[in-house]
N, CA, C and O atoms as a GROMACS GRO file, in nm:
protein
  480
    1UNK      N    1  -2.078  -3.008   1.016
    1UNK     CA    2  -2.058  -2.954   0.857
    1UNK      C    3  -2.048  -2.804   0.792
    1UNK      O    4  -1.988  -2.800   0.684
    2UNK      N    5  -2.083  -2.719   0.827
    2UNK     CA    6  -2.133  -2.620   0.794
    2UNK      C    7  -1.951  -2.487   0.794
    2UNK      O    8  -1.907  -2.400   0.719
    3UNK      N    9  -1.912  -2.548   0.914
    3UNK     CA   10  -1.816  -2.461   0.887
    3UNK      C   11  -1.699  -2.517   0.845
    3UNK      O   12  -1.610  -2.432   0.842
    4UNK      N   13  -1.657  -2.647   0.804
    4UNK     CA   14  -1.608  -2.690   0.677
    4UNK      C   15  -1.623  -2.699   0.573
    4UNK      O   16  -1.537  -2.710   0.486
    5UNK      N   17  -1.737  -2.696   0.563
    5UNK     CA   18  -1.824  -2.676   0.466
    5UNK      C   19  -1.759  -2.483   0.394
    5UNK      O   20  -1.719  -2.462   0.279
    6UNK      N   21  -1.770  -2.393   0.489
    6UNK     CA   22  -1.745  -2.307   0.441
    6UNK      C   23  -1.547  -2.254   0.497
    6UNK      O   24  -1.497  -2.143   0.477
    7UNK      N   25  -1.505  -2.327   0.538
    7UNK     CA   26  -1.384  -2.307   0.559
    7UNK      C   27  -1.282  -2.384   0.407
    7UNK      O   28  -1.170  -2.348   0.370
    8UNK      N   29  -1.353  -2.475   0.358
    8UNK     CA   30  -1.321  -2.506   0.172
    8UNK      C   31  -1.344  -2.432   0.128
    8UNK      O   32  -1.247  -2.389   0.064
    9UNK      N   33  -1.421  -2.381   0.119
    9UNK     CA   34  -1.497  -2.224   0.024
    9UNK      C   35  -1.373  -2.129  -0.009
    9UNK      O   36  -1.328  -2.088  -0.115
   10UNK      N   37  -1.325  -2.104   0.164
   10UNK     CA   38  -1.236  -1.963   0.214
   10UNK      C   39  -1.111  -2.065   0.110
   10UNK      O   40  -1.074  -2.007   0.008
   11UNK      N   41  -1.059  -2.188   0.131
   11UNK     CA   42  -0.964  -2.177   0.105
   11UNK      C   43  -1.003  -2.221  -0.062
   11UNK      O   44  -0.923  -2.155  -0.128
   12UNK      N   45  -1.047  -2.264  -0.113
   12UNK     CA   46  -1.109  -2.253  -0.258
   12UNK      C   47  -1.078  -2.109  -0.314
   12UNK      O   48  -0.987  -2.095  -0.396
   13UNK      N   49  -1.167  -1.981  -0.262
   13UNK     CA   50  -1.130  -1.906  -0.343
   13UNK      C   51  -1.011  -1.797  -0.346
   13UNK      O   52  -0.977  -1.704  -0.418
   14UNK      N   53  -0.947  -1.884  -0.182
   14UNK     CA   54  -0.799  -1.775  -0.164
   14UNK      C   55  -0.660  -1.810  -0.286
   14UNK      O   56  -0.567  -1.736  -0.319
   15UNK      N   57  -0.699  -1.976  -0.338
   15UNK     CA   58  -0.620  -2.116  -0.418
   15UNK      C   59  -0.636  -2.028  -0.547
   15UNK      O   60  -0.533  -1.991  -0.604
   16UNK      N   61  -0.733  -2.000  -0.585
   16UNK     CA   62  -0.840  -1.988  -0.672
   16UNK      C   63  -0.793  -1.792  -0.715
   16UNK      O   64  -0.774  -1.760  -0.833
   17UNK      N   65  -0.783  -1.703  -0.620
   17UNK     CA   66  -0.740  -1.505  -0.668
   17UNK      C   67  -0.577  -1.606  -0.673
   17UNK      O   68  -0.555  -1.614  -0.794
   18UNK      N   69  -0.503  -1.654  -0.625
   18UNK     CA   70  -0.397  -1.691  -0.628
   18UNK      C   71  -0.363  -1.692  -0.768
   18UNK      O   72  -0.305  -1.603  -0.830
   19UNK      N   73  -0.428  -1.861  -0.831
   19UNK     CA   74  -0.413  -1.874  -0.970
   19UNK      C   75  -0.405  -1.794  -1.053
   19UNK      O   76  -0.311  -1.785  -1.132
   20UNK      N   77  -0.540  -1.696  -1.047
   20UNK     CA   78  -0.555  -1.652  -1.171
   20UNK      C   79  -0.473  -1.521  -1.091
   20UNK      O   80  -0.560  -1.437  -1.067
   21UNK      N   81  -0.361  -1.483  -1.049
   21UNK     CA   82  -0.301  -1.366  -1.066
   21UNK      C   83  -0.201  -1.409  -1.102
   21UNK      O   84  -0.175  -1.422  -1.222
   22UNK      N   85  -0.144  -1.433  -1.034
   22UNK     CA   86   0.005  -1.473  -0.966
   22UNK      C   87   0.042  -1.579  -1.097
   22UNK      O   88   0.095  -1.565  -1.207
   23UNK      N   89  -0.023  -1.699  -1.015
   23UNK     CA   90  -0.003  -1.781  -0.998
   23UNK      C   91   0.009  -1.876  -1.142
   23UNK      O   92   0.090  -1.966  -1.167
   24UNK      N   93  -0.129  -1.808  -1.249
   24UNK     CA   94  -0.178  -1.901  -1.300
   24UNK      C   95  -0.059  -1.928  -1.430
   24UNK      O   96   0.027  -1.855  -1.479
   25UNK      N   97  -0.105  -2.082  -1.459
   25UNK     CA   98  -0.063  -2.113  -1.539
   25UNK      C   99  -0.042  -2.101  -1.665
   25UNK      O  100  -0.142  -2.051  -1.718
   26UNK      N  101   0.050  -2.126  -1.746
   26UNK     CA  102   0.056  -2.055  -1.926
   26UNK      C  103  -0.062  -2.102  -1.982
   26UNK      O  104  -0.147  -2.025  -2.026
   27UNK      N  105  -0.072  -2.209  -1.985
   27UNK     CA  106  -0.168  -2.273  -2.110
   27UNK      C  107  -0.314  -2.219  -2.052
   27UNK      O  108  -0.404  -2.217  -2.136
   28UNK      N  109  -0.353  -2.165  -1.890
   28UNK     CA  110  -0.440  -2.106  -1.848
   28UNK      C  111  -0.478  -1.968  -1.860
   28UNK      O  112  -0.583  -1.922  -1.818
   29UNK      N  113  -0.389  -1.904  -1.919
   29UNK     CA  114  -0.382  -1.780  -1.942
   29UNK      C  115  -0.402  -1.744  -2.084
   29UNK      O  116  -0.452  -1.634  -2.106
   30UNK      N  117  -0.368  -1.823  -2.188
   30UNK     CA  118  -0.387  -1.833  -2.286
   30UNK      C  119  -0.547  -1.833  -2.241
   30UNK      O  120  -0.618  -1.732  -2.247
   31UNK      N  121  -0.590  -1.962  -2.195
   31UNK     CA  122  -0.697  -1.917  -2.190
   31UNK      C  123  -0.837  -1.858  -2.126
   31UNK      O  124  -0.958  -1.881  -2.126
   32UNK      N  125  -0.777  -1.799  -2.091
   32UNK     CA  126  -0.794  -1.652  -1.985
   32UNK      C  127  -0.809  -1.518  -2.066
   32UNK      O  128  -0.900  -1.436  -2.057
   33UNK      N  129  -0.709  -1.516  -2.139
   33UNK     CA  130  -0.697  -1.427  -2.325
   33UNK      C  131  -0.816  -1.461  -2.358
   33UNK      O  132  -0.900  -1.380  -2.319
   34UNK      N  133  -0.876  -1.588  -2.439
   34UNK     CA  134  -0.933  -1.545  -2.492
   34UNK      C  135  -1.072  -1.503  -2.467
   34UNK      O  136  -1.149  -1.447  -2.546
   35UNK      N  137  -1.099  -1.548  -2.311
   35UNK     CA  138  -1.220  -1.512  -2.300
   35UNK      C  139  -1.216  -1.394  -2.191
   35UNK      O  140  -1.294  -1.396  -2.096
   36UNK      N  141  -1.109  -1.277  -2.212
   36UNK     CA  142  -1.124  -1.195  -2.148
   36UNK      C  143  -1.180  -1.140  -2.099
   36UNK      O  144  -1.169  -1.115  -1.979
   37UNK      N  145  -1.306  -1.079  -2.217
   37UNK     CA  146  -1.470  -0.983  -2.202
   37UNK      C  147  -1.476  -1.050  -2.194
   37UNK      O  148  -1.399  -1.104  -2.274
   38UNK      N  149  -1.564  -1.168  -2.098
   38UNK     CA  150  -1.647  -1.221  -1.999
   38UNK      C  151  -1.593  -1.191  -1.891
   38UNK      O  152  -1.670  -1.216  -1.798
   39UNK      N  153  -1.477  -1.139  -1.851
   39UNK     CA  154  -1.444  -1.110  -1.704
   39UNK      C  155  -1.486  -1.178  -1.611
   39UNK      O  156  -1.574  -1.151  -1.529
   40UNK      N  157  -1.396  -1.301  -1.626
   40UNK     CA  158  -1.388  -1.412  -1.554
   40UNK      C  159  -1.313  -1.452  -1.438
   40UNK      O  160  -1.305  -1.560  -1.380
   41UNK      N  161  -1.240  -1.296  -1.412
   41UNK     CA  162  -1.148  -1.288  -1.302
   41UNK      C  163  -1.316  -1.168  -1.186
   41UNK      O  164  -1.308  -1.092  -1.089
   42UNK      N  165  -1.393  -1.199  -1.241
   42UNK     CA  166  -1.428  -1.104  -1.122
   42UNK      C  167  -1.508  -1.204  -1.021
   42UNK      O  168  -1.547  -1.162  -0.912
   43UNK      N  169  -1.527  -1.310  -1.056
   43UNK     CA  170  -1.576  -1.428  -1.009
   43UNK      C  171  -1.436  -1.427  -0.885
   43UNK      O  172  -1.480  -1.386  -0.778
   44UNK      N  173  -1.267  -1.466  -0.876
   44UNK     CA  174  -1.244  -1.448  -0.788
   44UNK      C  175  -1.202  -1.374  -0.749
   44UNK      O  176  -1.191  -1.374  -0.626
   45UNK      N  177  -1.127  -1.211  -0.856
   45UNK     CA  178  -1.015  -1.106  -0.724
   45UNK      C  179  -1.103  -1.054  -0.664
   45UNK      O  180  -1.224  -1.042  -0.680
   46UNK      N  181  -1.004  -1.010  -0.567
   46UNK     CA  182  -1.031  -0.925  -0.448
   46UNK      C  183  -1.129  -0.922  -0.334
   46UNK      O  184  -1.169  -0.833  -0.260
   47UNK      N  185  -1.161  -1.090  -0.351
   47UNK     CA  186  -1.215  -1.152  -0.195
   47UNK      C  187  -1.072  -1.204  -0.112
   47UNK      O  188  -1.106  -1.278  -0.020
   48UNK      N  189  -0.915  -1.185  -0.116
   48UNK     CA  190  -0.871  -1.213  -0.069
   48UNK      C  191  -0.733  -1.061  -0.018
   48UNK      O  192  -0.662  -1.026   0.077
   49UNK      N  193  -0.761  -1.027  -0.133
   49UNK     CA  194  -0.626  -0.947  -0.164
   49UNK      C  195  -0.698  -0.828  -0.267
   49UNK      O  196  -0.800  -0.830  -0.336
   50UNK      N  197  -0.584  -0.714  -0.239
   50UNK     CA  198  -0.601  -0.565  -0.350
   50UNK      C  199  -0.590  -0.586  -0.472
   50UNK      O  200  -0.690  -0.602  -0.542
   51UNK      N  201  -0.445  -0.589  -0.528
   51UNK     CA  202  -0.372  -0.565  -0.621
   51UNK      C  203  -0.298  -0.720  -0.682
   51UNK      O  204  -0.216  -0.804  -0.643
   52UNK      N  205  -0.419  -0.684  -0.841
   52UNK     CA  206  -0.407  -0.814  -0.965
   52UNK      C  207  -0.304  -0.719  -1.070
   52UNK      O  208  -0.348  -0.626  -1.137
   53UNK      N  209  -0.197  -0.752  -1.071
   53UNK     CA  210  -0.114  -0.706  -1.136
   53UNK      C  211  -0.088  -0.802  -1.249
   53UNK      O  212   0.011  -0.789  -1.322
   54UNK      N  213  -0.172  -0.892  -1.261
   54UNK     CA  214  -0.150  -1.010  -1.401
   54UNK      C  215  -0.265  -0.910  -1.471
   54UNK      O  216  -0.219  -0.839  -1.561
   55UNK      N  217  -0.368  -0.898  -1.450
   55UNK     CA  218  -0.511  -0.847  -1.506
   55UNK      C  219  -0.497  -0.686  -1.549
   55UNK      O  220  -0.543  -0.622  -1.644
   56UNK      N  221  -0.395  -0.642  -1.414
   56UNK     CA  222  -0.404  -0.480  -1.474
   56UNK      C  223  -0.314  -0.484  -1.600
   56UNK      O  224  -0.323  -0.430  -1.711
   57UNK      N  225  -0.226  -0.565  -1.546
   57UNK     CA  226  -0.073  -0.513  -1.648
   57UNK      C  227  -0.140  -0.570  -1.778
   57UNK      O  228  -0.085  -0.535  -1.882
   58UNK      N  229  -0.240  -0.646  -1.789
   58UNK     CA  230  -0.312  -0.712  -1.949
   58UNK      C  231  -0.329  -0.553  -1.955
   58UNK      O  232  -0.240  -0.469  -1.970
   59UNK      N  233  -0.411  -0.542  -1.947
   59UNK     CA  234  -0.560  -0.435  -1.955
   59UNK      C  235  -0.553  -0.267  -1.918
   59UNK      O  236  -0.539  -0.173  -1.997
   60UNK      N  237  -0.562  -0.265  -1.815
   60UNK     CA  238  -0.541  -0.081  -1.806
   60UNK      C  239  -0.376  -0.050  -1.771
   60UNK      O  240  -0.341   0.061  -1.812
   61UNK      N  241  -0.269  -0.128  -1.704
   61UNK     CA  242  -0.157  -0.075  -1.725
   61UNK      C  243  -0.125  -0.086  -1.885
   61UNK      O  244  -0.088   0.016  -1.943
   62UNK      N  245  -0.135  -0.169  -1.931
   62UNK     CA  246  -0.124  -0.238  -2.075
   62UNK      C  247  -0.001  -0.093  -2.130
   62UNK      O  248   0.119  -0.120  -2.132
   63UNK      N  249  -0.030   0.000  -2.156
   63UNK     CA  250   0.025   0.066  -2.214
   63UNK      C  251   0.156   0.146  -2.158
   63UNK      O  252   0.260   0.181  -2.215
   64UNK      N  253   0.102   0.165  -2.002
   64UNK     CA  254   0.212   0.141  -1.930
   64UNK      C  255   0.325   0.107  -1.967
   64UNK      O  256   0.416   0.177  -2.013
   65UNK      N  257   0.322   0.003  -1.950
   65UNK     CA  258   0.405  -0.166  -1.953
   65UNK      C  259   0.496  -0.138  -2.035
   65UNK      O  260   0.616  -0.137  -2.007
   66UNK      N  261   0.430  -0.101  -2.182
   66UNK     CA  262   0.485  -0.101  -2.320
   66UNK      C  263   0.584   0.050  -2.331
   66UNK      O  264   0.688   0.061  -2.396
   67UNK      N  265   0.520   0.158  -2.248
   67UNK     CA  266   0.599   0.274  -2.280
   67UNK      C  267   0.724   0.254  -2.164
   67UNK      O  268   0.755   0.366  -2.124
   68UNK      N  269   0.781   0.179  -2.116
   68UNK     CA  270   0.854   0.169  -1.978
   68UNK      C  271   0.959   0.071  -2.018
   68UNK      O  272   1.078   0.103  -2.011
   69UNK      N  273   0.909  -0.086  -2.074
   69UNK     CA  274   0.977  -0.158  -2.085
   69UNK      C  275   1.031  -0.192  -2.246
   69UNK      O  276   1.105  -0.288  -2.265
   70UNK      N  277   0.997  -0.126  -2.329
   70UNK     CA  278   1.022  -0.118  -2.500
   70UNK      C  279   1.043  -0.018  -2.484
   70UNK      O  280   1.090   0.002  -2.597
   71UNK      N  281   1.052   0.085  -2.434
   71UNK     CA  282   1.105   0.188  -2.478
   71UNK      C  283   1.267   0.196  -2.493
   71UNK      O  284   1.336   0.153  -2.400
   72UNK      N  285   1.340   0.260  -2.627
   72UNK     CA  286   1.475   0.227  -2.615
   72UNK      C  287   1.605   0.224  -2.545
   72UNK      O  288   1.717   0.185  -2.576
   73UNK      N  289   1.537   0.296  -2.410
   73UNK     CA  290   1.628   0.286  -2.281
   73UNK      C  291   1.659   0.189  -2.214
   73UNK      O  292   1.776   0.151  -2.216
   74UNK      N  293   1.595   0.145  -2.162
   74UNK     CA  294   1.553   0.055  -2.131
   74UNK      C  295   1.581  -0.052  -2.193
   74UNK      O  296   1.674  -0.101  -2.130
   75UNK      N  297   1.546  -0.148  -2.318
   75UNK     CA  298   1.614  -0.221  -2.391
   75UNK      C  299   1.779  -0.188  -2.384
   75UNK      O  300   1.847  -0.289  -2.372
   76UNK      N  301   1.833  -0.095  -2.388
   76UNK     CA  302   1.955  -0.044  -2.448
   76UNK      C  303   2.080  -0.077  -2.315
   76UNK      O  304   2.202  -0.061  -2.319
   77UNK      N  305   1.986  -0.131  -2.193
   77UNK     CA  306   2.098  -0.143  -2.054
   77UNK      C  307   2.141  -0.295  -2.102
   77UNK      O  308   2.095  -0.380  -2.178
   78UNK      N  309   2.244  -0.280  -2.022
   78UNK     CA  310   2.352  -0.398  -2.083
   78UNK      C  311   2.295  -0.494  -1.963
   78UNK      O  312   2.350  -0.604  -1.967
   79UNK      N  313   2.206  -0.483  -1.866
   79UNK     CA  314   2.192  -0.641  -1.803
   79UNK      C  315   2.095  -0.678  -1.873
   79UNK      O  316   2.060  -0.791  -1.840
   80UNK      N  317   2.017  -0.623  -1.979
   80UNK     CA  318   1.915  -0.657  -2.033
   80UNK      C  319   1.923  -0.731  -2.168
   80UNK      O  320   1.980  -0.674  -2.261
   81UNK      N  321   1.873  -0.842  -2.184
   81UNK     CA  322   1.822  -0.908  -2.321
   81UNK      C  323   1.706  -0.818  -2.400
   81UNK      O  324   1.594  -0.837  -2.352
   82UNK      N  325   1.710  -0.744  -2.487
   82UNK     CA  326   1.654  -0.714  -2.551
   82UNK      C  327   1.520  -0.799  -2.587
   82UNK      O  328   1.408  -0.796  -2.535
   83UNK      N  329   1.570  -0.876  -2.694
   83UNK     CA  330   1.472  -0.989  -2.729
   83UNK      C  331   1.392  -1.048  -2.625
   83UNK      O  332   1.277  -1.073  -2.660
   84UNK      N  333   1.416  -1.071  -2.532
   84UNK     CA  334   1.386  -1.149  -2.378
   84UNK      C  335   1.249  -1.033  -2.372
   84UNK      O  336   1.136  -1.050  -2.419
   85UNK      N  337   1.287  -0.948  -2.321
   85UNK     CA  338   1.182  -0.846  -2.233
   85UNK      C  339   1.053  -0.778  -2.328
   85UNK      O  340   0.949  -0.729  -2.283
   86UNK      N  341   1.099  -0.794  -2.498
   86UNK     CA  342   0.996  -0.786  -2.572
   86UNK      C  343   0.909  -0.897  -2.556
   86UNK      O  344   0.787  -0.908  -2.557
   87UNK      N  345   0.982  -0.959  -2.545
   87UNK     CA  346   0.878  -1.137  -2.592
   87UNK      C  347   0.794  -1.175  -2.435
   87UNK      O  348   0.706  -1.261  -2.438
   88UNK      N  349   0.822  -1.119  -2.325
   88UNK     CA  350   0.775  -1.139  -2.265
   88UNK      C  351   0.673  -1.026  -2.165
   88UNK      O  352   0.623  -1.031  -2.053
   89UNK      N  353   0.679  -0.911  -2.291
   89UNK     CA  354   0.580  -0.817  -2.232
   89UNK      C  355   0.477  -0.811  -2.366
   89UNK      O  356   0.378  -0.741  -2.346
   90UNK      N  357   0.488  -0.874  -2.502
   90UNK     CA  358   0.389  -0.888  -2.609
   90UNK      C  359   0.330  -1.022  -2.589
   90UNK      O  360   0.222  -1.061  -2.633
   91UNK      N  361   0.445  -1.109  -2.489
   91UNK     CA  362   0.326  -1.225  -2.442
   91UNK      C  363   0.229  -1.207  -2.311
   91UNK      O  364   0.135  -1.271  -2.265
   92UNK      N  365   0.296  -1.092  -2.277
   92UNK     CA  366   0.210  -1.111  -2.165
   92UNK      C  367   0.089  -1.011  -2.177
   92UNK      O  368  -0.006  -1.025  -2.100
   93UNK      N  369   0.088  -0.877  -2.304
   93UNK     CA  370  -0.016  -0.854  -2.370
   93UNK      C  371  -0.086  -0.877  -2.427
   93UNK      O  372  -0.197  -0.825  -2.414
   94UNK      N  373  -0.060  -0.966  -2.521
   94UNK     CA  374  -0.065  -0.998  -2.696
   94UNK      C  375  -0.173  -1.159  -2.680
   94UNK      O  376  -0.284  -1.201  -2.716
   95UNK      N  377  -0.062  -1.200  -2.611
   95UNK     CA  378  -0.066  -1.357  -2.688
   95UNK      C  379  -0.135  -1.487  -2.487
   95UNK      O  380  -0.134  -1.608  -2.466
   96UNK      N  381  -0.171  -1.386  -2.411
   96UNK     CA  382  -0.201  -1.389  -2.305
   96UNK      C  383  -0.129  -1.514  -2.189
   96UNK      O  384  -0.174  -1.594  -2.107
   97UNK      N  385   0.013  -1.468  -2.241
   97UNK     CA  386   0.110  -1.568  -2.088
   97UNK      C  387   0.081  -1.463  -1.961
   97UNK      O  388   0.045  -1.351  -1.924
   98UNK      N  389   0.116  -1.562  -1.934
   98UNK     CA  390   0.120  -1.556  -1.786
   98UNK      C  391   0.316  -1.461  -1.705
   98UNK      O  392   0.391  -1.514  -1.622
   99UNK      N  393   0.330  -1.361  -1.753
   99UNK     CA  394   0.445  -1.281  -1.706
   99UNK      C  395   0.463  -1.189  -1.606
   99UNK      O  396   0.568  -1.128  -1.591
  100UNK      N  397   0.363  -1.174  -1.533
  100UNK     CA  398   0.346  -1.132  -1.441
  100UNK      C  399   0.481  -1.059  -1.322
  100UNK      O  400   0.518  -0.941  -1.317
  101UNK      N  401   0.544  -1.211  -1.217
  101UNK     CA  402   0.654  -1.164  -1.176
  101UNK      C  403   0.762  -1.113  -1.250
  101UNK      O  404   0.829  -1.025  -1.196
  102UNK      N  405   0.795  -1.153  -1.372
  102UNK     CA  406   0.894  -1.091  -1.448
  102UNK      C  407   0.856  -0.976  -1.468
  102UNK      O  408   0.927  -0.889  -1.419
  103UNK      N  409   0.711  -0.924  -1.557
  103UNK     CA  410   0.741  -0.742  -1.578
  103UNK      C  411   0.746  -0.694  -1.446
  103UNK      O  412   0.841  -0.616  -1.432
  104UNK      N  413   0.657  -0.718  -1.312
  104UNK     CA  414   0.684  -0.664  -1.178
  104UNK      C  415   0.855  -0.573  -1.161
  104UNK      O  416   0.896  -0.458  -1.144
  105UNK      N  417   0.921  -0.742  -1.180
  105UNK     CA  418   1.114  -0.703  -1.213
  105UNK      C  419   1.169  -0.624  -1.303
  105UNK      O  420   1.269  -0.553  -1.294
  106UNK      N  421   1.122  -0.637  -1.358
  106UNK     CA  422   1.180  -0.548  -1.481
  106UNK      C  423   1.135  -0.410  -1.424
  106UNK      O  424   1.214  -0.338  -1.363
  107UNK      N  425   0.989  -0.372  -1.446
  107UNK     CA  426   0.964  -0.201  -1.446
  107UNK      C  427   1.039  -0.192  -1.271
  107UNK      O  428   1.091  -0.086  -1.233
  108UNK      N  429   1.035  -0.300  -1.192
  108UNK     CA  430   1.130  -0.221  -1.052
  108UNK      C  431   1.270  -0.146  -1.126
  108UNK      O  432   1.311  -0.031  -1.138
  109UNK      N  433   1.302  -0.244  -1.154
  109UNK     CA  434   1.457  -0.210  -1.193
  109UNK      C  435   1.485  -0.102  -1.270
  109UNK      O  436   1.573  -0.018  -1.251
  110UNK      N  437   1.371  -0.113  -1.398
  110UNK     CA  438   1.404  -0.018  -1.468
  110UNK      C  439   1.411   0.120  -1.400
  110UNK      O  440   1.510   0.193  -1.396
  111UNK      N  441   1.254   0.150  -1.332
  111UNK     CA  442   1.218   0.237  -1.234
  111UNK      C  443   1.341   0.267  -1.149
  111UNK      O  444   1.421   0.349  -1.196
  112UNK      N  445   1.359   0.231  -1.069
  112UNK     CA  446   1.492   0.234  -1.020
  112UNK      C  447   1.669   0.281  -1.078
  112UNK      O  448   1.766   0.350  -1.046
  113UNK      N  449   1.625   0.198  -1.168
  113UNK     CA  450   1.787   0.293  -1.316
  113UNK      C  451   1.745   0.447  -1.335
  113UNK      O  452   1.821   0.542  -1.352
  114UNK      N  453   1.628   0.446  -1.327
  114UNK     CA  454   1.620   0.576  -1.396
  114UNK      C  455   1.617   0.642  -1.281
  114UNK      O  456   1.679   0.748  -1.288
  115UNK      N  457   1.568   0.620  -1.178
  115UNK     CA  458   1.545   0.754  -1.032
  115UNK      C  459   1.699   0.698  -1.008
  115UNK      O  460   1.638   0.592  -1.020
  116UNK      N  461   1.813   0.669  -0.990
  116UNK     CA  462   1.908   0.676  -0.921
  116UNK      C  463   2.011   0.714  -0.999
  116UNK      O  464   2.080   0.807  -0.957
  117UNK      N  465   2.053   0.640  -1.157
  117UNK     CA  466   2.122   0.627  -1.235
  117UNK      C  467   2.121   0.733  -1.316
  117UNK      O  468   2.194   0.824  -1.276
  118UNK      N  469   2.050   0.759  -1.439
  118UNK     CA  470   2.015   0.849  -1.525
  118UNK      C  471   2.024   0.946  -1.414
  118UNK      O  472   2.120   1.021  -1.429
  119UNK      N  473   1.960   0.967  -1.315
  119UNK     CA  474   1.976   1.108  -1.238
  119UNK      C  475   2.080   1.159  -1.203
  119UNK      O  476   2.079   1.280  -1.179
  120UNK      N  477   2.171   1.102  -1.192
  120UNK     CA  478   2.320   1.162  -1.154
  120UNK      C  479   2.360   1.228  -1.339
  120UNK      O  480   2.467   1.285  -1.363
   0.00000   0.00000   0.00000
């Protein structure tokens, strides 16, 4: 019974860490944002993986995300819709939404563009 309980705990913490980081539904992300001062992420993050971009983008990297993604160069790219980018960034940083995957893609796309297209 002890091993089954340990396995259930392990599974729960693994799924909770994923949900807290990448897979958090928008409704829970807003709740988490409201209570971000309590640092509830400490209960789950870091048990199974090291990188936790949802919280980092929202807190420690928020200025970087703003500087890169809301930069006029970024917003002028022909393949991006500026209002959508602004909505995603502001939703994640200010409104407690979870746009981690979209922010990953946008940052990657913009940094590649700056490195390989603008550098020419």
